C-alpha positions, 0 to 999 in steps of 0.5 A: 506217639511216634510221628509215623503212628500219628500220621498213620492214624490221622490218614486213617481217620481222614479216610474213615470220616467220609466213609462213616458219614456216607454209612450214616447217610445210607443207613436203613431206619428202623420203622414199625407200624401201630395199626394196619387198618387205615385205607392207606396202611397197606401201601405204606407198609409195602413201601417201608418193606421194600425201600432201601431207606427202611428196615421194617420191624413189623406191625402191631394190630390185633384186629382181624383186618389188620392181621390179614393185611400183615399176612398178605404183605408177609410182614411180622405181627408183633406186640406193641411193646416190641414195636416200640422197643425196636423201632426208631420211627412209628407209623400210626395207621390205626382207625382214626379214633385211635390215632392220637392215643397211639401217637402220644404213646409213641412220642412218650416212648421217644419215637419219631412218628408218621401220623396218618391224617387227620391225626386227632379229633380235637385241637387239644389232642393234636396240640398235645402231640405237637408239644410232646414232639417239640419238647422231646425234639422228635419228628412228627409228620402227618400223612397227607398224601399229596404233599409231594405231588409234583402238581402241588409243588409247581403251584406252590412255586408259582405262588411263592415266586409271584408268577400268579400275582396276588392270590385272590381265590382258591377253589378245591373239590374232593369227592369219592364214592364211599362204600356203604361199609365205611360210612359208619366209621366216618360217621363217628365224627361230626365232620364226616367226609369233610374231616376224613377227605376234605382235610387233604385240601385244607392241608394244601390251602393252609400251607399255601395261604397260612392261617385263615381269618375265619372258616364257615362250613355247611355240613349236610347228610344228603345220601340215601343211607339212614346214618348221620354221616355228613356226606355233602359239604362246603367250607369257606376259608377267609383271608384278608384279601383271598377266599378259599372254597372247598366242596366235598362229597362222598356221594359221587357215583362214577368210577374215578373220583373228582378232585381238583385244586385251582388258584386264581391270582391277579396275574394268572391262574393254575389248575390241577385236575386230575390230581392223580396222575397230575395234570397242571394247566397255567395261564399267565397275563405275561410271561413269568419264570419258566412259563410263557404268556397265555395258557399252557400245560405243565410237564410233570413227573409221575407221582406215586402216593406216600413215596416222597413222604417216606423218603423225606422222613428217613432223610430227616431221621438221619439228619440230612434235611428238615421235614418240609412241614414243620410243627407249627404248620402241622398245628395250623392245618389240624386247627383249620381241619377241625374248624372246617369240620365243626369239631374244634373243641370236641374231645371225642367222637360223637 
């Protein structure tokens, strides 16, 4: 090769290297949805449709409700095989009873997955998903909607940095006014609303404190309906030097759902209420980190559900970062959720 040609090619490669890297980092990731009937599905489909991070292939859902959601959002309805063939990432937004089955199908097809919570109705099912993802080096992200809430981020930071001292108690409350039309589906599972909604708080508790030593639950049917849905529940998660108490009800009759998360430590406390839009208060015995001694309200950025999850997932697929919750922690959250729901060894809906 002549010296001039070598220099020209070397210079071209030097210029193209950063350009190719930038193109790879900016590329849109192909995503498809299996299912569109979960209550979170429409918002997530819209994010994938409108985001510069994603190229939405379409939705596979043959139900009347799923097809209606796709039509309303002007998204193609395609056969599952076509979704699996064309997409790099599969988002599972089916009915809960079908989540684990569809997630396994996607993983076996070599696809990264965003799995709507809770993800599986039995620990062996979720363990199989984690093992499959690990063996195939695929990403598995569970769709707990507050993982990127700035209020939770600030609480986790305060605990991690020791600004609250030693955590001794967590108090969490999760309620809603469940529509009568949704009770039958929620009642398919022994854990009822603890499984469906309490899992959001269990996710935060377990990621904050780790695996609990023991979980004790009281799950009750207290509503006026004639079904068996466990709609008024308490779970206690015990740690060597801390206790987490989660109360959960789907019988709240007011318009705004009551949801809160409080951490009490030896040097102070932090309380997030409401969670959306988040309002965080912190009180410290002594100044620590960015916080003054005494009580104060912490400024927070505006929060939009699911956006942070999908930004993170696209970046992870492109190799720009890791997921913030890795497989071992996903499994711990799933196990604690199932234990709190008295479903640890159930193999199928009741």
